[in-house]
BALOBA-1460 file (C-alpha; in Angstrom, 3 decimals):
// residues 330
<rec num="1" residu="m" x="-12.603" y="-28.122" z="1.063"/>
<rec num="2" residu="k" x="-9.533" y="-25.994" z="1.111"/>
<rec num="3" residu="i" x="-9.748" y="-22.859" z="3.283"/>
<rec num="4" residu="t" x="-8.596" y="-19.698" z="1.608"/>
<rec num="5" residu="a" x="-8.355" y="-16.073" z="2.975"/>
<rec num="6" residu="a" x="-10.947" y="-13.857" z="1.482"/>
<rec num="7" residu="i" x="-11.324" y="-10.146" z="1.747"/>
<rec num="8" residu="t" x="-14.832" y="-9.483" z="3.138"/>
<rec num="9" residu="g" x="-14.694" y="-5.688" z="3.606"/>
<rec num="10" residu="v" x="-12.653" y="-2.570" z="3.080"/>
<rec num="11" residu="g" x="-12.218" y="0.692" z="4.937"/>
<rec num="12" residu="a" x="-10.327" y="3.888" z="4.111"/>
<rec num="13" residu="y" x="-9.276" y="7.316" z="5.158"/>
<rec num="14" residu="v" x="-7.399" y="10.208" z="3.538"/>
<rec num="15" residu="p" x="-6.643" y="13.601" z="5.321"/>
<rec num="16" residu="d" x="-8.743" y="16.675" z="4.324"/>
<rec num="17" residu="y" x="-5.722" y="18.796" z="3.236"/>
<rec num="18" residu="v" x="-5.102" y="18.739" z="-0.506"/>
<rec num="19" residu="l" x="-1.632" y="19.535" z="-1.758"/>
<rec num="20" residu="t" x="-1.920" y="20.450" z="-5.388"/>
<rec num="21" residu="n" x="0.600" y="20.699" z="-8.158"/>
<rec num="22" residu="a" x="-0.093" y="24.415" z="-8.157"/>
<rec num="23" residu="e" x="1.075" y="24.670" z="-4.606"/>
<rec num="24" residu="l" x="4.151" y="22.654" z="-5.139"/>
<rec num="25" residu="e" x="5.054" y="25.198" z="-7.900"/>
<rec num="26" residu="k" x="5.468" y="27.731" z="-5.257"/>
<rec num="27" residu="l" x="7.798" y="25.473" z="-3.225"/>
<rec num="28" residu="v" x="10.171" y="23.972" z="-5.764"/>
<rec num="29" residu="e" x="11.037" y="24.555" z="-9.494"/>
<rec num="30" residu="t" x="8.340" y="22.564" z="-11.167"/>
<rec num="31" residu="t" x="5.218" y="22.911" z="-13.132"/>
<rec num="32" residu="d" x="1.837" y="21.051" z="-13.139"/>
<rec num="33" residu="e" x="2.348" y="19.948" z="-16.606"/>
<rec num="34" residu="w" x="5.744" y="18.449" z="-15.784"/>
<rec num="35" residu="i" x="4.320" y="16.571" z="-12.896"/>
<rec num="36" residu="l" x="1.253" y="15.241" z="-14.446"/>
<rec num="37" residu="s" x="3.120" y="14.109" z="-17.671"/>
<rec num="38" residu="r" x="5.843" y="12.360" z="-15.816"/>
<rec num="39" residu="t" x="3.869" y="10.831" z="-12.828"/>
<rec num="40" residu="g" x="0.192" y="11.127" z="-13.522"/>
<rec num="41" residu="i" x="-0.368" y="12.976" z="-10.179"/>
<rec num="42" residu="k" x="-2.530" y="15.983" z="-9.764"/>
<rec num="43" residu="e" x="-2.783" y="16.379" z="-6.041"/>
<rec num="44" residu="r" x="-2.027" y="14.428" z="-2.844"/>
<rec num="45" residu="r" x="-3.584" y="14.550" z="0.761"/>
<rec num="46" residu="i" x="-1.329" y="15.565" z="3.583"/>
<rec num="47" residu="l" x="-1.918" y="14.974" z="7.319"/>
<rec num="48" residu="k" x="-1.494" y="18.218" z="9.258"/>
<rec num="49" residu="g" x="-1.284" y="19.004" z="12.853"/>
<rec num="50" residu="e" x="0.969" y="18.220" z="15.938"/>
<rec num="51" residu="n" x="1.314" y="14.533" z="17.189"/>
<rec num="52" residu="q" x="-0.474" y="13.184" z="14.157"/>
<rec num="53" residu="g" x="1.102" y="9.988" z="13.034"/>
<rec num="54" residu="a" x="0.161" y="7.180" z="10.684"/>
<rec num="55" residu="s" x="-1.942" y="5.548" z="13.465"/>
<rec num="56" residu="v" x="-4.448" y="8.474" z="13.203"/>
<rec num="57" residu="m" x="-5.335" y="7.614" z="9.753"/>
<rec num="58" residu="g" x="-5.195" y="3.826" z="10.330"/>
<rec num="59" residu="i" x="-7.671" y="4.143" z="13.305"/>
<rec num="60" residu="k" x="-10.044" y="5.925" z="11.045"/>
<rec num="61" residu="a" x="-9.654" y="3.454" z="8.259"/>
<rec num="62" residu="v" x="-10.070" y="0.409" z="10.633"/>
<rec num="63" residu="q" x="-13.141" y="1.975" z="12.379"/>
<rec num="64" residu="q" x="-14.808" y="2.490" z="8.973"/>
<rec num="65" residu="l" x="-14.051" y="-1.140" z="8.109"/>
<rec num="66" residu="l" x="-15.533" y="-2.437" z="11.465"/>
<rec num="67" residu="d" x="-18.542" y="-0.271" z="10.944"/>
<rec num="68" residu="k" x="-19.222" y="-1.185" z="7.304"/>
<rec num="69" residu="t" x="-19.035" y="-4.935" z="8.110"/>
<rec num="70" residu="g" x="-20.785" y="-4.845" z="11.464"/>
<rec num="71" residu="t" x="-17.810" y="-6.460" z="13.121"/>
<rec num="72" residu="n" x="-17.363" y="-6.471" z="16.879"/>
<rec num="73" residu="p" x="-13.790" y="-5.228" z="17.593"/>
<rec num="74" residu="e" x="-13.410" y="-7.971" z="20.288"/>
<rec num="75" residu="d" x="-13.919" y="-10.603" z="17.493"/>
<rec num="76" residu="i" x="-10.648" y="-9.548" z="15.758"/>
<rec num="77" residu="e" x="-7.935" y="-11.853" z="16.463"/>
<rec num="78" residu="l" x="-5.004" y="-10.309" z="14.722"/>
<rec num="79" residu="v" x="-4.021" y="-6.924" z="13.235"/>
<rec num="80" residu="i" x="-1.048" y="-6.299" z="10.831"/>
<rec num="81" residu="c" x="-0.131" y="-2.851" z="10.082"/>
<rec num="82" residu="a" x="1.885" y="-2.482" z="6.937"/>
<rec num="83" residu="t" x="3.770" y="0.820" z="7.213"/>
<rec num="84" residu="t" x="7.078" y="2.501" z="6.463"/>
<rec num="85" residu="t" x="6.424" y="5.541" z="8.720"/>
<rec num="86" residu="p" x="5.428" y="4.143" z="12.122"/>
<rec num="87" residu="d" x="4.355" y="6.619" z="14.775"/>
<rec num="88" residu="v" x="7.471" y="5.546" z="16.897"/>
<rec num="89" residu="l" x="10.031" y="2.835" z="16.613"/>
<rec num="90" residu="f" x="8.065" y="1.046" z="19.445"/>
<rec num="91" residu="p" x="5.296" y="0.238" z="20.367"/>
<rec num="92" residu="a" x="4.065" y="-1.012" z="17.091"/>
<rec num="93" residu="t" x="1.647" y="1.312" z="15.025"/>
<rec num="94" residu="a" x="-0.600" y="-1.746" z="14.876"/>
<rec num="95" residu="n" x="-0.815" y="-1.758" z="18.739"/>
<rec num="96" residu="i" x="-1.767" y="1.809" z="18.745"/>
<rec num="97" residu="i" x="-4.518" y="1.326" z="15.991"/>
<rec num="98" residu="s" x="-5.920" y="-1.675" z="17.876"/>
<rec num="99" residu="n" x="-6.139" y="0.311" z="21.012"/>
<rec num="100" residu="g" x="-7.687" y="3.244" z="19.157"/>
<rec num="101" residu="v" x="-10.761" y="1.130" z="17.934"/>
<rec num="102" residu="g" x="-11.045" y="-1.193" z="20.988"/>
<rec num="103" residu="i" x="-9.444" y="-4.313" z="19.582"/>
<rec num="104" residu="t" x="-8.560" y="-5.937" z="22.923"/>
<rec num="105" residu="k" x="-8.471" y="-9.684" z="22.260"/>
<rec num="106" residu="a" x="-5.954" y="-9.814" z="19.388"/>
<rec num="107" residu="f" x="-2.216" y="-9.595" z="18.927"/>
<rec num="108" residu="s" x="-0.753" y="-7.087" z="16.520"/>
<rec num="109" residu="y" x="2.461" y="-6.026" z="14.868"/>
<rec num="110" residu="d" x="3.912" y="-3.927" z="12.146"/>
<rec num="111" residu="l" x="5.425" y="-5.226" z="8.880"/>
<rec num="112" residu="n" x="7.827" y="-3.038" z="6.798"/>
<rec num="113" residu="a" x="8.815" y="-4.087" z="3.276"/>
<rec num="114" residu="a" x="8.667" y="-0.412" z="1.899"/>
<rec num="115" residu="c" x="5.884" y="-0.040" z="-0.611"/>
<rec num="116" residu="s" x="5.448" y="-3.789" z="-0.803"/>
<rec num="117" residu="s" x="4.391" y="-4.128" z="2.873"/>
<rec num="118" residu="f" x="0.715" y="-4.307" z="2.209"/>
<rec num="119" residu="l" x="1.134" y="-7.313" z="-0.191"/>
<rec num="120" residu="f" x="3.669" y="-9.049" z="2.237"/>
<rec num="121" residu="s" x="1.179" y="-8.485" z="5.109"/>
<rec num="122" residu="l" x="-1.797" y="-9.934" z="3.191"/>
<rec num="123" residu="v" x="0.100" y="-13.047" z="2.369"/>
<rec num="124" residu="t" x="1.395" y="-13.359" z="5.926"/>
<rec num="125" residu="a" x="-2.170" y="-12.946" z="7.236"/>
<rec num="126" residu="a" x="-3.452" y="-15.438" z="4.807"/>
<rec num="127" residu="q" x="-1.358" y="-18.183" z="6.273"/>
<rec num="128" residu="f" x="-3.101" y="-17.788" z="9.721"/>
<rec num="129" residu="i" x="-6.513" y="-18.020" z="7.983"/>
<rec num="130" residu="e" x="-5.432" y="-20.975" z="5.775"/>
<rec num="131" residu="a" x="-4.087" y="-22.899" z="8.790"/>
<rec num="132" residu="g" x="-7.214" y="-22.440" z="10.616"/>
<rec num="133" residu="t" x="-5.633" y="-20.625" z="13.517"/>
<rec num="134" residu="y" x="-7.660" y="-17.437" z="13.153"/>
<rec num="135" residu="k" x="-10.877" y="-16.466" z="11.460"/>
<rec num="136" residu="k" x="-10.929" y="-12.635" z="11.507"/>
<rec num="137" residu="v" x="-7.738" y="-10.763" z="10.598"/>
<rec num="138" residu="i" x="-7.314" y="-7.018" z="9.821"/>
<rec num="139" residu="v" x="-4.470" y="-5.946" z="7.546"/>
<rec num="140" residu="v" x="-4.033" y="-2.043" z="7.399"/>
<rec num="141" residu="g" x="-1.791" y="-0.001" z="5.341"/>
<rec num="142" residu="a" x="-0.991" y="3.321" z="6.718"/>
<rec num="143" residu="d" x="1.714" y="5.832" z="5.848"/>
<rec num="144" residu="k" x="2.375" y="9.393" z="6.551"/>
<rec num="145" residu="m" x="4.951" y="9.998" z="3.719"/>
<rec num="146" residu="s" x="5.030" y="13.671" z="4.293"/>
<rec num="147" residu="s" x="6.794" y="13.028" z="7.563"/>
<rec num="148" residu="i" x="10.024" y="11.853" z="5.575"/>
<rec num="149" residu="v" x="9.703" y="13.994" z="2.473"/>
<rec num="150" residu="d" x="12.016" y="16.955" z="1.874"/>
<rec num="151" residu="y" x="9.771" y="19.774" z="0.369"/>
<rec num="152" residu="t" x="12.905" y="21.230" z="-1.108"/>
<rec num="153" residu="d" x="13.599" y="18.273" z="-3.086"/>
<rec num="154" residu="r" x="11.617" y="18.684" z="-6.286"/>
<rec num="155" residu="a" x="12.355" y="15.102" z="-7.524"/>
<rec num="156" residu="n" x="10.636" y="13.357" z="-4.503"/>
<rec num="157" residu="c" x="8.223" y="15.968" z="-3.060"/>
<rec num="158" residu="i" x="5.925" y="15.677" z="-6.003"/>
<rec num="159" residu="l" x="5.413" y="11.929" z="-5.530"/>
<rec num="160" residu="f" x="4.251" y="11.231" z="-2.059"/>
<rec num="161" residu="g" x="0.867" y="11.660" z="0.003"/>
<rec num="162" residu="d" x="-0.647" y="10.446" z="3.127"/>
<rec num="163" residu="g" x="-3.429" y="7.797" z="3.658"/>
<rec num="164" residu="a" x="-4.579" y="4.581" z="5.128"/>
<rec num="165" residu="a" x="-6.917" y="1.783" z="4.140"/>
<rec num="166" residu="a" x="-7.706" y="-1.660" z="5.717"/>
<rec num="167" residu="v" x="-9.198" y="-4.913" z="4.853"/>
<rec num="168" residu="l" x="-10.782" y="-7.789" z="6.782"/>
<rec num="169" residu="l" x="-9.808" y="-11.261" z="5.964"/>
<rec num="170" residu="e" x="-12.052" y="-14.295" z="6.786"/>
<rec num="171" residu="p" x="-11.837" y="-17.926" z="5.694"/>
<rec num="172" residu="n" x="-13.687" y="-19.053" z="2.610"/>
<rec num="173" residu="t" x="-14.364" y="-22.549" z="1.320"/>
<rec num="174" residu="e" x="-15.981" y="-21.676" z="-2.066"/>
<rec num="175" residu="g" x="-12.912" y="-20.817" z="-4.047"/>
<rec num="176" residu="y" x="-12.781" y="-17.224" z="-3.365"/>
<rec num="177" residu="g" x="-9.907" y="-15.213" z="-1.746"/>
<rec num="178" residu="m" x="-6.298" y="-15.327" z="-2.168"/>
<rec num="179" residu="l" x="-5.183" y="-18.065" z="-4.584"/>
<rec num="180" residu="d" x="-1.665" y="-17.417" z="-5.382"/>
<rec num="181" residu="h" x="1.264" y="-15.088" z="-4.862"/>
<rec num="182" residu="v" x="4.867" y="-14.259" z="-5.846"/>
<rec num="183" residu="l" x="6.934" y="-12.249" z="-3.414"/>
<rec num="184" residu="r" x="10.636" y="-11.144" z="-4.090"/>
<rec num="185" residu="t" x="13.369" y="-9.165" z="-2.461"/>
<rec num="186" residu="d" x="16.740" y="-8.029" z="-3.710"/>
<rec num="187" residu="g" x="18.768" y="-6.176" z="-0.873"/>
<rec num="188" residu="s" x="21.310" y="-4.734" z="-3.226"/>
<rec num="189" residu="g" x="18.485" y="-2.270" z="-4.069"/>
<rec num="190" residu="e" x="19.130" y="-0.579" z="-0.800"/>
<rec num="191" residu="a" x="21.762" y="1.856" z="-2.465"/>
<rec num="192" residu="y" x="19.021" y="3.233" z="-4.819"/>
<rec num="193" residu="l" x="16.182" y="3.832" z="-2.506"/>
<rec num="194" residu="h" x="16.448" y="4.347" z="1.238"/>
<rec num="195" residu="q" x="16.439" y="6.592" z="4.270"/>
<rec num="196" residu="k" x="19.962" y="7.234" z="5.461"/>
<rec num="197" residu="a" x="19.447" y="7.849" z="9.130"/>
<rec num="198" residu="g" x="17.080" y="7.305" z="12.024"/>
<rec num="199" residu="g" x="17.686" y="3.603" z="12.770"/>
<rec num="200" residu="s" x="20.282" y="1.785" z="14.845"/>
<rec num="201" residu="r" x="22.950" y="2.174" z="12.239"/>
<rec num="202" residu="r" x="22.838" y="5.989" z="12.127"/>
<rec num="203" residu="p" x="20.685" y="7.158" z="15.179"/>
<rec num="204" residu="p" x="19.220" y="10.704" z="15.113"/>
<rec num="205" residu="s" x="21.788" y="13.379" z="15.797"/>
<rec num="206" residu="h" x="22.407" y="16.984" z="15.029"/>
<rec num="207" residu="a" x="24.540" y="15.922" z="12.042"/>
<rec num="208" residu="t" x="21.910" y="13.627" z="10.518"/>
<rec num="209" residu="v" x="19.156" y="16.247" z="10.959"/>
<rec num="210" residu="d" x="21.498" y="18.953" z="9.349"/>
<rec num="211" residu="n" x="22.419" y="16.773" z="6.484"/>
<rec num="212" residu="k" x="18.794" y="15.929" z="5.767"/>
<rec num="213" residu="e" x="19.382" y="12.120" z="6.326"/>
<rec num="214" residu="h" x="15.972" y="11.516" z="7.556"/>
<rec num="215" residu="y" x="14.207" y="11.934" z="4.277"/>
<rec num="216" residu="i" x="13.673" y="9.733" z="1.269"/>
<rec num="217" residu="f" x="16.673" y="9.201" z="-1.054"/>
<rec num="218" residu="q" x="16.393" y="7.629" z="-4.470"/>
<rec num="219" residu="e" x="17.964" y="7.422" z="-7.736"/>
<rec num="220" residu="g" x="14.909" y="7.780" z="-9.742"/>
<rec num="221" residu="a" x="16.078" y="6.486" z="-13.149"/>
<rec num="222" residu="t" x="17.354" y="3.181" z="-11.504"/>
<rec num="223" residu="v" x="14.369" y="2.732" z="-9.428"/>
<rec num="224" residu="f" x="12.027" y="3.368" z="-12.342"/>
<rec num="225" residu="k" x="13.732" y="0.658" z="-14.571"/>
<rec num="226" residu="f" x="13.746" y="-1.816" z="-11.853"/>
<rec num="227" residu="a" x="10.229" y="-1.239" z="-10.883"/>
<rec num="228" residu="v" x="8.815" y="-1.532" z="-14.471"/>
<rec num="229" residu="k" x="10.450" y="-4.777" z="-14.959"/>
<rec num="230" residu="s" x="9.782" y="-6.224" z="-11.514"/>
<rec num="231" residu="m" x="6.026" y="-5.438" z="-11.207"/>
<rec num="232" residu="a" x="5.429" y="-6.561" z="-14.707"/>
<rec num="233" residu="d" x="7.430" y="-9.791" z="-14.297"/>
<rec num="234" residu="v" x="5.554" y="-10.982" z="-11.279"/>
<rec num="235" residu="a" x="2.083" y="-9.983" z="-12.476"/>
<rec num="236" residu="a" x="2.754" y="-11.885" z="-15.695"/>
<rec num="237" residu="q" x="4.062" y="-14.843" z="-13.776"/>
<rec num="238" residu="v" x="1.056" y="-15.028" z="-11.603"/>
<rec num="239" residu="m" x="-1.105" y="-15.003" z="-14.632"/>
<rec num="240" residu="e" x="0.814" y="-17.590" z="-16.478"/>
<rec num="241" residu="r" x="0.967" y="-20.241" z="-13.670"/>
<rec num="242" residu="n" x="-2.734" y="-19.810" z="-13.020"/>
<rec num="243" residu="h" x="-3.612" y="-20.069" z="-16.712"/>
<rec num="244" residu="l" x="-5.258" y="-16.406" z="-16.709"/>
<rec num="245" residu="s" x="-5.626" y="-14.718" z="-19.813"/>
<rec num="246" residu="n" x="-6.064" y="-10.979" z="-20.108"/>
<rec num="247" residu="d" x="-9.804" y="-11.633" z="-20.652"/>
<rec num="248" residu="d" x="-9.886" y="-13.573" z="-17.368"/>
<rec num="249" residu="v" x="-8.501" y="-10.631" z="-15.379"/>
<rec num="250" residu="a" x="-11.247" y="-8.325" z="-14.117"/>
<rec num="251" residu="w" x="-8.926" y="-5.810" z="-12.533"/>
<rec num="252" residu="l" x="-5.294" y="-5.072" z="-12.231"/>
<rec num="253" residu="v" x="-4.680" y="-3.382" z="-8.718"/>
<rec num="254" residu="p" x="-1.244" y="-1.830" z="-8.985"/>
<rec num="255" residu="h" x="0.808" y="0.019" z="-6.525"/>
<rec num="256" residu="q" x="0.307" y="3.818" z="-7.253"/>
<rec num="257" residu="a" x="3.969" y="4.891" z="-7.617"/>
<rec num="258" residu="n" x="3.951" y="6.293" z="-11.059"/>
<rec num="259" residu="k" x="1.563" y="6.038" z="-13.932"/>
<rec num="260" residu="r" x="4.251" y="5.006" z="-16.454"/>
<rec num="261" residu="i" x="5.103" y="2.047" z="-14.250"/>
<rec num="262" residu="i" x="1.327" y="1.161" z="-14.022"/>
<rec num="263" residu="d" x="0.960" y="1.430" z="-17.803"/>
<rec num="264" residu="a" x="4.032" y="-0.785" z="-18.414"/>
<rec num="265" residu="t" x="2.693" y="-3.480" z="-15.999"/>
<rec num="266" residu="a" x="-0.745" y="-3.426" z="-17.693"/>
<rec num="267" residu="n" x="0.908" y="-3.612" z="-21.165"/>
<rec num="268" residu="r" x="2.983" y="-6.685" z="-20.180"/>
<rec num="269" residu="m" x="-0.182" y="-8.296" z="-18.827"/>
<rec num="270" residu="g" x="-2.231" y="-7.311" z="-21.931"/>
<rec num="271" residu="v" x="-4.872" y="-5.572" z="-19.768"/>
<rec num="272" residu="g" x="-6.428" y="-2.522" z="-21.195"/>
<rec num="273" residu="p" x="-6.662" y="0.736" z="-19.179"/>
<rec num="274" residu="e" x="-10.497" y="0.076" z="-18.469"/>
<rec num="275" residu="k" x="-9.377" y="-2.775" z="-16.239"/>
<rec num="276" residu="v" x="-6.720" y="-0.869" z="-14.313"/>
<rec num="277" residu="m" x="-7.500" y="0.670" z="-10.934"/>
<rec num="278" residu="l" x="-6.128" y="4.130" z="-10.800"/>
<rec num="279" residu="n" x="-6.212" y="6.963" z="-8.134"/>
<rec num="280" residu="i" x="-2.692" y="8.239" z="-8.314"/>
<rec num="281" residu="d" x="-3.929" y="11.334" z="-9.729"/>
<rec num="282" residu="r" x="-5.808" y="12.327" z="-6.533"/>
<rec num="283" residu="y" x="-3.571" y="10.593" z="-3.786"/>
<rec num="284" residu="g" x="-0.007" y="10.356" z="-5.241"/>
<rec num="285" residu="n" x="2.118" y="7.521" z="-3.755"/>
<rec num="286" residu="t" x="0.687" y="6.778" z="-0.236"/>
<rec num="287" residu="t" x="3.124" y="3.679" z="-0.077"/>
<rec num="288" residu="n" x="1.294" y="0.931" z="1.771"/>
<rec num="289" residu="a" x="-2.206" y="2.566" z="1.509"/>
<rec num="290" residu="t" x="-2.061" y="2.621" z="-2.305"/>
<rec num="291" residu="i" x="-3.501" y="-0.868" z="-3.096"/>
<rec num="292" residu="p" x="-6.148" y="-0.946" z="-0.292"/>
<rec num="293" residu="l" x="-7.138" y="2.709" z="-1.257"/>
<rec num="294" residu="c" x="-7.838" y="1.278" z="-4.752"/>
<rec num="295" residu="l" x="-9.949" y="-1.399" z="-3.451"/>
<rec num="296" residu="a" x="-11.955" y="1.009" z="-1.374"/>
<rec num="297" residu="d" x="-12.322" y="3.401" z="-4.384"/>
<rec num="298" residu="y" x="-13.485" y="0.713" z="-6.757"/>
<rec num="299" residu="e" x="-15.376" y="-1.521" z="-4.247"/>
<rec num="300" residu="s" x="-18.753" y="-0.605" z="-5.723"/>
<rec num="301" residu="q" x="-17.630" y="-1.843" z="-9.119"/>
<rec num="302" residu="l" x="-16.365" y="-5.193" z="-7.717"/>
<rec num="303" residu="h" x="-18.309" y="-8.365" z="-8.100"/>
<rec num="304" residu="r" x="-18.238" y="-11.868" z="-6.598"/>
<rec num="305" residu="g" x="-15.881" y="-13.944" z="-8.594"/>
<rec num="306" residu="d" x="-13.877" y="-11.188" z="-10.170"/>
<rec num="307" residu="n" x="-10.243" y="-12.021" z="-10.678"/>
<rec num="308" residu="l" x="-7.905" y="-9.454" z="-9.405"/>
<rec num="309" residu="v" x="-4.139" y="-9.192" z="-9.814"/>
<rec num="310" residu="l" x="-2.410" y="-7.107" z="-7.218"/>
<rec num="311" residu="a" x="1.211" y="-5.841" z="-7.881"/>
<rec num="312" residu="a" x="3.645" y="-3.744" z="-5.979"/>
<rec num="313" residu="f" x="7.366" y="-2.504" z="-5.935"/>
<rec num="314" residu="g" x="9.236" y="-0.992" z="-3.027"/>
<rec num="315" residu="g" x="12.516" y="0.071" z="-1.626"/>
<rec num="316" residu="g" x="14.977" y="-2.444" z="-0.667"/>
<rec num="317" residu="f" x="14.133" y="-3.705" z="-3.255"/>
<rec num="318" residu="t" x="10.884" y="-5.503" z="-2.632"/>
<rec num="319" residu="w" x="8.283" y="-6.485" z="-5.046"/>
<rec num="320" residu="g" x="5.315" y="-8.936" z="-5.495"/>
<rec num="321" residu="s" x="2.051" y="-9.859" z="-6.975"/>
<rec num="322" residu="i" x="-1.168" y="-11.657" z="-5.592"/>
<rec num="323" residu="y" x="-3.939" y="-13.352" z="-7.381"/>
<rec num="324" residu="l" x="-7.212" y="-13.302" z="-5.612"/>
<rec num="325" residu="k" x="-10.860" y="-13.827" z="-6.407"/>
<rec num="326" residu="w" x="-13.203" y="-11.335" z="-4.995"/>
<rec num="327" residu="a" x="-15.584" y="-12.760" z="-2.419"/>
<rec num="328" residu="y" x="-18.625" y="-10.465" z="-2.384"/>
<rec num="329" residu="d" x="-20.943" y="-7.991" z="-4.136"/>
<rec num="330" residu="s" x="-20.879" y="-4.564" z="-2.824"/>
């Protein structure tokens, strides 16, 4: 039978510090009501302390995953870290995470496609499973978005939080796992959502720091319109070509960027709110941790054979959707 890549376990971690809308009211000109009505966010988690990067959260999420599944770290053959905020340019944050949990017989690397990185990483990892190359692969989404957020920028500082979550992928021959995907990019979107400096084009300097070029920049209205259409289009496309009706879909697992974007995607799919995984109110946009954090939060409600549609949109622009059939009962 055909080999598919199935998720067989989930682990997650969010920092203890809670940044509420009330606290943001003291930093910038905004209100709890304004934030909640436009984004659906009530609070977000922030990783505090010196020398604390995305890997700190990734290590905790992967360790929980290994413990929950009873997996020997030396049995892991590949680790992919989906991140937009790596600890350093090199080595890869995936390498740091692997070392932190005792994964010594695998190769590991980072994948960056902004907020779509986790979906892109899942599809990439699945190819190794489906080809029969590897049998145990971990994909971890980890981002410390607070490290690139300007907390004097009221348009962006309300949106983002920190967190990490990871999944274990293993081969399946019973028809469960990842069954289809649609992934897309449009490089012209760079102009509307990007980080101006910090790479080889504009290395760090006094000027780039003084001009606040190491923070997130976005033209919110343009990004919102493109995200609504793109996420909805690919999610609907995955449903159509797999002959899935709204009744067939157990859960929509959307990237948690903005509740209005999530609602638009669900409406396009014809999926009611009771079938939409939602935790943006507690975590905000954790970029590559949003989708696996949803899986972790809703794991107890998932059943073997459930049809899940994952959808994401990110800077660049990048976007995509995955259709998978859940492989186990919690």
